[in-house]
N, C-alpha and C positions, 0 to 999 in steps of 0.2 A: 369650482363646484360644478358638478354635472347637472344640467337642466333636466327636468322631468316632464315628459309629455306622455300621458297614459296611452298605451297601445290599444287599438280596437280589439274587440273580442272576435270579430269576423272581418274578412277582407272582401272588398268589392270584386266579384268575379262574375262576368256576364255569360260565360260559357264553362260548364263543368269540365270540359276537356282541357281547360287551361290549368288544371290542378293535377299533379301526379309526378311521376319520375321524369327527369330530364334525359331524353335520348337524342344526343347530338350526333353529328356526322362521324365524330372520332371518339365517342365514349358516352358513358351514362353516369348520372348521379341519382341515387335513389331518393325518393321523397322522404324527408325527415333526416337526411344525412347532414347533420349540423356539426359534425366533429371537426376539430382543428386540422388544418393542413400543415403538419409539422416538419415535413421534409420536402426536398425539391421534387422527388418523384411523385408524391401525392399531389403537390401543387401543379405539376405539369399535367397529370391526368385530369385534374379539375379543369385546367385551362383548355385542354383538348376537347373536353365534353361541352364547354361553354362556347367555344369558337363557332362563329357562323354569322350572327346578326350584323356585326360591324363590318366584317369582310364582304358580305353579300350586298349591303346597302351602299358601301363605298365603291366597290368594283362595278355594281350595277349603275352607278352614277357616271361611269366612263362609258356611256352608251353611244348611240349613233350621233346625237347632237354634240357630245363631247369630242368624238373623233373628228367631226367636221370643224369644230371650233379650234381645237388644238393644232390640227394640221394646217388650218388656214393661217393661224398665227405664225407657224414655222415657215410655210411656203411664201407668205407675203412679207414677213418682217424678220426672218431669221430667228435667232434665239434672244432677241432683245426684250421679249416679254416674259421670259422664264421667271423673273422675280415675282410676277403676280401670283404664282403658285405658292411661293413661300409665305406670302401674306395671307393666303387663304387657310393655311394650316390651323391657326388658333380659332378662326371662325368656324371651320368644320368641326373641330373638337368640341367647342363650347356648345354649339347648337345640338349636336348629337348626344353629348353627355347629358344635357338637360332632358332630352327625349328619353334616354335610357332610365334616368331617375324616375320620370313619370311612369314609364312602363313597369318597372320592377316594383315600385311602391304602390301605384294606383291600381294596377291590374285591369285597367279600363283603357280602351283605345283613345287616340287623340281627338277624333271627331266627337265621340260621346262625351268626353270631358268638356269640350267647347260647348256642346248643346246643354249640358247640365249646369255649367257655371256661368254661361253668358247668354242663355236664352235660345229660343227657337230660331230667331232670325239668323244669328251667327252660326248656329248648328246646321241649319239648312244651307247657308252660304258655304260653309266649309266642305260639305259633302258635294254640293252641286258644282262648285268651281273645281274641286278635285276630280270629279267624274269627267267634266268637259276637258280640262287640261290633260289629264292622264290619258283619256281616249285619243286625243290628238297626238300626244307623245308616243303612244304605242304605234300609231300610223308611221311616225318617223323612224321607229325601230325597224319596221318591215321595209320601209324605203331603203334603209341602210343595208338590210339583208339582200334586197334586190340589186343594189349597186355592186355589192361584193360578188354576188352570183354572176352578174354580167361580166365582171372581169375574169372570173374563173371559168367562164364558158358553160355554165350550168343553167338549165331552164329555169327562168324566174318563177313560172307557175308551179313547177314541181318543187323547187327549193323553198318558196314561201309557204306552200301547203305543208310540206314536211316539217318546217320550223314551227308552224302554228300547232300542228298535231303533237309535236314533241313537247312544247310548252304546256299544252293542256294536259297531256298524259302525265307529265312529271308532277303536276300539282294536284292530281285527282286520285292518287293511290290510297288515300286515307292513312298514309304512313308518313309522319312528319320527318323521321330520320331519312327516309328514302328521298324526299324532296330536298332536304339539306345536302345530302351527298351529291345529288344531281347538281345543285347550285355550286358546291365546292369544286366539282369538276370544271365548271365554267369559270370559277375564280382562278383555278390553275391555268385554264386556257388563256386568261388575260396576259399571262407571262410570255405569250408568243411575241409580244412587242419587244422583249429583251433581245432575242437573237436578231431581230431586224435592226435594232440599235447597234449591236455588236458587228453585224455585217457591214453597216454603213460607217461605223466608227467616227462619229463627229468629234471635233477637237475638244478634249476634256477640259483644258485650261480655260478656254472661252466659255464653256458651259458653266464652270464653277464661278467665273466672274459675273456672268449674266444672271445667275441664279440669286446672287446676293446684292447686285447693284441695280437699283431702280433706274430706269432710263426709258426714253421713247425713241422709236426708230427715226433716224435722221432723214429728212426730206419727205417723210410721209405726211399725209393730210391728218391733222390732229383729230378731226371729228371721226374719221374712219378708225383710227387707232383707239380712241376712247370708247367707241361703240364695241370694238372687239374685246377690249378689257372688260366692259360690262357683260358681254356675252360669256366671257370666261367665268365671271362671278356667277352669272345666272345658270350656266350649265353645271357648275360645281355645287351650288346651293339650291336645291330644288324642293318644293313643298312636299312632293310624294315621299321623299326620304324620311321626313318627320313622322308621317302617318305609318309608313311601312315599318320603320325601326321600332316604334312604340308597340305596335300590334304584334310584331314578330317575336320580340323578347317575351311578351305575354304568352303567345302561343307556344313558345319553347319552354315555358314554365320556370323562367329564371326569376329568382327572388332577390331581395336586397342583400342577402348574405353573400351573393356571388358578384356584387357590383364591381369589385376590383378586377375580377377576371374579365368581365364584360368591357371594362375600360381598356384592358390590354388588347382585347379583340378589336375594339374600335381603332386603337392606335395602329394595329397591323393593317387594317383597312385603309386608314389615311395614308400610310406609307405606300401601299400598293397604288392608290389612286394618284398620288403625286408622282411616283416613279413612272406610271403609265403615261400621265399627261406630259411630264418632262421628256420622256423618251420620244413621244410623237412630235413634239415641237422640235426636238434636237435632230432626229434623223430626217424629218421632212426638210428642215432648214439646210442640212448638209447635202441632201440628195438633189435639191433644186437650186442650190447656190450657183450663180453664173449661168443658169439654163434659161431658155426662153420662157418657161412656165413660172419662173420666180416672180412673185407679185401678182400672179393671175390665178388665184385659187378658183376652182370650179366646184368640186364636191369630193367626198371621200373615195368614190370610185375612180375618179381621175388621179387621185393621189396614189392609189394602188397601181394604176397603169404607169404613172411616172416612176414609181419605185422599181417596178419591173423593168422599165426601159433603161434607167440609169444605174440601178444597183444590181440588177439580175432578177430572173424569174422567181427564185426562191424567196427573197425578201418581199416581193410583190404578193406572192401567194400567202405567205405568213401574215402579212398585214390584212389581206382580205379575210382570212380565216379568223383573225383576232377581231375584226369588225363584226363578223357573223356571231361570234361568241359573245361579244359585248351587247349586241342587239337582242340576243335571246335572253340573257340574264336581265337586261334592262326591261324588256317586255314582260317577263315573268314577274319581276319585283313591282313594277308599276301597276300591273293588273291586280296583283295581290293587295297592294296598298289600297286600291279602290274597293275591292271586295271586302277587305277587313273593315274599312270605314263604314260602308253601307250596312254590313252585318252588325257592327257595333251600335250604330244609331238606331236601327230598326229592331234591335234585340233578336236578330236571326242567329241561328247556329252558324258559327263562323270559325272554323279551325281546320288546319291541315291534318289534324288527327281524325277528322271525320271523312267518310267517303261521300261522293256526290248524292247518293240516295239518302244520306242522313243530314245533309246540309244543302238542300236544293237551291235556296236563294243565293247563298254564298257562291256556289259554283256556277249558277246561271250568270251572275255578274262577271265572274272570272272568264268563263268561256265566251260570253257575248263580246267582251272587249277585244279578245284575241281574234275571233271570227270576223267581226266587222272591220277591224283594222287591216287584217290580211286581205279581206275581200275588196276593200277600197284600193289597196295598192295593186291588186290584180285587175281592177276594173278599167277597161280602156277609156281614156279621156277623163279620168278622175282628176280633180284639181289638186294634185299633190303639192304643187308649188304654193297654192293658196293655203293649204292645210299647214305646211311648214311655216309659212308666214304667220298664221294664226297662233301656232305654238310659241313662236318667239315673242309675239305681242302679248299674249295672255301670261306667259311666264314673267314678262316685265311688269305687268300690272299686279300680279299676285306675289311677287318676290318678297315684299316686306310683311305682308299680312300674317303669314304663318309664324314668323318670328315674334310678332307682337303678341299673339295668343300664347306662344310658348313661354315668353317672359312672364306674362301675367299668371299663367298656371303654375309656374315654378316659384311664384311668390305667394301662392295660396296655401296657408298653413293647414287649412282643413283637408287639403288634398295631399300635401307632402309632409306635414308635421315637421319632424326634425331634419328633413331632407330639403327644406326650402333653400333658395339661393342665398348666398352671402352678399354683403354690400358691394364688394368690388366686382363680383361676377355680374351684378345688376348694372354697374357703371359701364363695364365693357360691352355687355349685350345691348344696352340702350344706345351707346355710341354706334355700334354696328347697325342697329335698326335705322338710326338717322342716316347713315351712309347708304343703306339699302333702299330707303325711300327715294333718295335723290337719284341713285343709279336706276331705279325703277322708272322714275319720271323721265329721265334722259332716254332710256331705251324705248319707252312707250312713245314719247314724242318723236323719236327718230323714225319709227315705223309708221305712226299715224300721220304725222306732219313732217315728212322728210325735208321739204323745202325750207322749213323754219328752223331746222336744227343745224347750225353752223358752229364753227370753233368758238366764237364769242359767246353764243348761248350756252354751250357746254361748259365753258369756264365759269360763267356766271352761276350756273346751276351747281357746279362742283363747289364753288365758294360758299353758296348757300347751304350745301350739304355739310360742309365742315362746321358751320355755325349751328345747324340743326343737330349734328352729332354731339357737339359740345353741350348744347342745351339739354339734350336727352341724358347725357352722362351726369350733368349737374342735378337734373331732376331726380335721377335714380339715387344719387348720393343723398339728396334731401329726403328721399322716400323713407329711409330708415334712420331713426335717431339712435343715439348711443344705447338706449335700452333695448333696441331691436337688433343689435349686432348679433351675428351668428353665434349661437351659444355652443359651448362644449357639451357634446352628447356622448354618453357611454357607447362605444362601438357595438357592443353586444346588444344593447337595447335598440340601437338604431337598426341593427340587422333584422329585428323581428317586427319593426313598426310597419304596418300596412294601412292604406287608406280604408276607412270603414265603408260599408255598403252605401250606394248612392242615396238611398232613401233616408239614411241617418245623417247625411251631411247637412249642416245649416246652410241657409242661402248665402251665396257669394257676397262678400263685402268688398265692393270695388272702391278704391280710393279715388280722390278727385283727379290725380294725374292719370290713373287708369281710364277713367271716364273720358278725359280729354283725348288720350291716345285713341280710344275706340271711336269717338266722334269724328276725329280727324281722318281716321282710317275709312270710316263709312263715306265721308264726303269725297275723299280721294277715289275710292272704288267706284262711286256713282259717276264721277266726271270721266275718269280714265276708261271705265267700262263702256260708257256711251261713245267715246271717241273710237275705241277699238271696234265696236259694232259698226259704226259708220264706215270705218276704213275697210273692214272685211266685206261689207255689202258693196262698197265702191269697187273694190278689186274684183269681186265676183261678177258684177255687171259689166265691167270693162273687159273681162275675159270672154264674154259671150260673143 
């Protein structure tokens, strides 16, 4: 029997520009086009019109930090850590699929939902931490551009300025389709890594084995390897992705009727991000194998120089261009995620369908983040190393928090109605959160208290993480009784259900397990945040 949940008469939309025709990079869907897609040609046209959000958020995640992390893994440990990428695939999909559901059903951004459902404290926290972390992340994007320009022999001042102007210009035309087409050109540019891979031609048999066989590098220090694995997780699962993806699908005007096409878009993005990450590990491992630089990673600029020295000038140049491409799409997406979140929470006009004169606050945030980040990178004597260290540390602290709120929101029936999580998705996500909490603690401790983080401590924390993940999964299993099992809903009814306006939502009803999660999260953030602040101040004083 089909369950019945009455659809609201009106949907929650905070910006009227979020309603209308879908104009994607590769096609359009008219508002009210609810007809069936009965043949492959019509389905393909629909998919092409929907393509964009998943591809942009995933390729944008392979940014400057990812280039550094993946090439470090290849240069220092060969291809022995390729298997970590395979384990990340289900985590990437589950997190982003939940965000997609929230976006298409709620019509309200991630930060605003947190504010409305969990109160002003968590709403303010979600925006402030996103603003700080994203601002620092954008600085690292421009550091990556500067490193690539240095290898190419191009003026850093000129190149960084041109990149900043290009990013701001692309996002401020008032034409959503124009921005998405610009972004899709950058997505295509990420494929520059493929010819580098072909030119260096790593051994395919070994790559296939290492991709599916979990192992640790022989003779390597366990603590260093584990911290790199945590860095791989951290650079692949970033909080900005959740905020960007939810707001972007809303801005593109995608509704629940097209959820299946958006899932296909997401899968294409996941494939691209895994191909790019695997290619970087593989060709870096092959290029530096047996060379003096093997095991001595410096930065992505040094990788470009090494590729140019050992594999030829063309692979080195293509890698540098791919790095610039990745940094531009990363800076663009991270800036937008912040502007979307602030616009959502403060009820400002916030849409790429609007020109700067029609959404001043939205574009002030977007422009300011880019200008300040580019200016810091070009400022002589700026503590770029300290800023990079701060990004790593803050990312470690904030890693699990976004997923906790994502899980709670996706179990809120007032928000998602027939789209709420099923039992087994809750079990999996709760286990993932448990692991992320422990990885976050290890990463934070390694940066804040490096002398106290040795192999034994890491193994103890990982063991505790397994126990915590198991308890989280069991708690999620107990959270839903038999009567709360995901009900069968008529697909057509599900396709028209939208969250009602925020002022019509009843107060959030938090279960006891949810309150415990939030209490533990608050305690952890206070302790870890204090330690991070202490470490950053110490590093700043020692650098003077």
